[in-house]
C-alpha positions as CSV (number, residue, x, y, z in Angstrom):
1,M,-2.9,7.5,-20.4
2,D,0.3,5.5,-21.0
3,Y,2.1,4.2,-18.0
4,V,4.6,1.5,-17.1
5,I,4.5,-0.7,-14.0
6,H,7.8,-1.2,-12.2
7,K,8.4,-3.8,-9.5
8,S,11.1,-2.0,-7.5
9,K,11.6,0.3,-4.6
10,D,12.9,3.0,-6.9
11,V,10.7,5.7,-5.4
12,T,12.0,8.8,-3.7
13,A,10.6,10.1,-0.4
14,G,9.6,13.3,-2.1
15,E,7.6,11.8,-4.9
16,F,5.9,9.3,-2.6
17,S,4.9,12.1,-0.2
18,S,3.5,14.1,-3.1
19,L,1.5,11.1,-4.2
20,M,0.1,10.6,-0.7
21,E,-0.7,14.3,-0.4
22,S,-2.6,14.3,-3.8
23,V,-5.1,11.8,-2.4
24,G,-5.4,13.6,1.0
25,W,-3.4,11.2,3.1
26,G,-1.4,13.8,4.9
27,K,1.5,16.1,3.9
28,N,5.0,17.1,5.0
29,Y,6.0,13.5,5.8
30,P,9.7,13.4,7.0
31,D,11.8,11.8,4.4
32,E,13.3,9.3,6.9
33,L,9.8,8.1,7.8
34,V,8.8,7.6,4.1
35,L,12.0,5.8,3.3
36,R,11.5,3.5,6.3
37,S,8.1,2.6,5.1
38,I,9.3,1.9,1.5
39,M,12.1,-0.3,2.8
40,A,9.9,-2.2,5.3
41,Y,7.7,-3.7,2.6
42,P,9.2,-6.8,0.8
43,F,7.0,-6.0,-2.3
44,I,6.7,-2.6,-3.9
45,A,5.4,-1.8,-7.4
46,H,4.7,1.6,-8.9
47,A,3.3,3.1,-12.0
48,R,5.1,5.9,-13.9
49,S,4.1,8.0,-16.9
50,K,6.3,8.1,-20.0
51,N,8.0,11.1,-18.6
52,G,8.7,9.4,-15.3
53,K,6.0,10.9,-13.1
54,L,4.9,8.7,-10.2
55,L,1.2,7.9,-10.9
56,G,0.6,5.0,-8.6
57,Y,2.1,2.9,-5.8
58,I,1.3,-0.4,-4.1
59,S,3.0,-2.2,-1.2
60,A,2.5,-5.7,0.3
61,F,3.8,-8.1,3.0
62,S,3.5,-11.8,2.4
63,D,4.6,-15.0,4.3
64,Q,4.5,-16.6,0.8
65,A,2.4,-19.5,2.2
66,F,-0.9,-18.4,3.9
67,S,-1.4,-14.7,3.5
68,T,-0.5,-11.5,1.8
69,M,-1.4,-8.2,3.3
70,L,-1.8,-5.2,1.1
71,G,-0.2,-2.0,2.5
72,E,-0.9,1.1,0.5
73,L,-2.5,1.3,-2.9
74,V,-2.5,4.9,-4.1
75,V,-3.2,6.3,-7.5
76,H,-2.9,10.0,-8.3
77,P,-6.4,11.6,-8.8
78,E,-5.4,12.7,-12.4
79,A,-4.6,9.1,-13.3
80,Q,-7.5,7.3,-11.7
81,S,-9.9,5.3,-13.8
82,Q,-7.1,4.5,-16.3
83,G,-6.5,0.9,-15.1
84,I,-3.4,1.7,-12.9
85,G,-4.9,0.5,-9.7
86,R,-5.9,-2.8,-11.3
87,A,-2.5,-3.2,-12.9
88,L,-0.8,-2.6,-9.5
89,L,-3.1,-5.2,-7.9
90,L,-2.2,-7.7,-10.6
91,A,1.5,-7.1,-9.9
92,V,0.9,-8.3,-6.3
93,E,-1.3,-11.2,-7.4
94,H,1.4,-12.4,-9.9
95,A,4.1,-12.0,-7.3
96,F,2.2,-14.3,-4.8
97,P,0.2,-16.8,-6.9
98,G,-2.3,-18.9,-5.0
99,I,-1.8,-17.0,-1.7
100,P,-4.9,-15.2,-0.3
101,I,-4.5,-11.4,-0.4
102,Y,-6.1,-9.4,2.3
103,V,-7.0,-5.7,2.0
104,K,-8.4,-3.2,4.5
105,P,-10.0,-0.7,2.2
106,L,-11.4,2.7,3.3
107,A,-15.1,2.9,2.7
108,E,-14.8,4.8,-0.6
109,A,-12.4,2.1,-2.0
110,K,-14.5,-0.9,-1.2
111,E,-16.3,-0.9,-4.5
112,F,-13.0,-0.8,-6.4
113,F,-11.8,-3.9,-4.7
114,L,-15.1,-5.7,-5.2
115,A,-14.9,-4.8,-8.9
116,C,-11.4,-6.4,-9.0
117,G,-12.8,-9.7,-7.7
118,Y,-12.2,-9.3,-4.0
119,K,-14.9,-10.6,-1.7
120,S,-16.2,-10.0,1.8
121,P,-15.5,-13.1,4.0
122,A,-18.5,-15.3,4.9
123,R,-17.6,-14.6,8.6
124,E,-17.4,-10.9,9.5
125,M,-13.9,-9.6,10.1
126,T,-13.2,-6.6,12.2
127,V,-10.2,-4.3,11.9
128,L,-8.7,-3.3,15.3
129,F,-5.7,-1.2,15.9
130,K,-3.6,0.3,18.7
131,R,-1.2,3.1,18.4
132,N,2.0,1.7,20.0
133,R,3.3,4.5,22.2
134,A,7.0,4.6,23.0
135,A,7.9,3.1,26.4
136,T,8.3,5.7,29.1
137,A,11.2,5.6,31.6
138,G,8.9,4.0,34.3
139,S,7.6,1.2,32.1
140,R,11.0,-0.1,30.8
141,G,11.5,-2.5,33.6
142,R,11.0,-6.2,33.7
143,R,7.8,-7.9,32.4
144,R,5.9,-9.9,34.9
């Protein structure tokens, strides 16, 4: 499959939502939410077919000194195993040479990252998260 990697944010909300839906990562995302995500990442690269169809997408944050954090790496199921995921990872690696890149892969993606040269740290790392709820009227007061 022929494709071209672009390092730009030239991705519409609709095509990004369709790509996410194709891999089972939700559907019917509001356009404003999708565009906010695209604009929040300093680095975006995407893969397109010859006819312009969005085949893959990657996003990353970097302090350009100590760490780069991968956001999303998504490849359309019909385009997987064609080198697109590796090419998108290489785009990040070339953008931030010498800076460690951290990923939080889902279980089914771990082998892909290992095959691309990523390693598990010598000391176990744990991913923690908290859904940040909007402040309620009663909790907007002063911090003590």
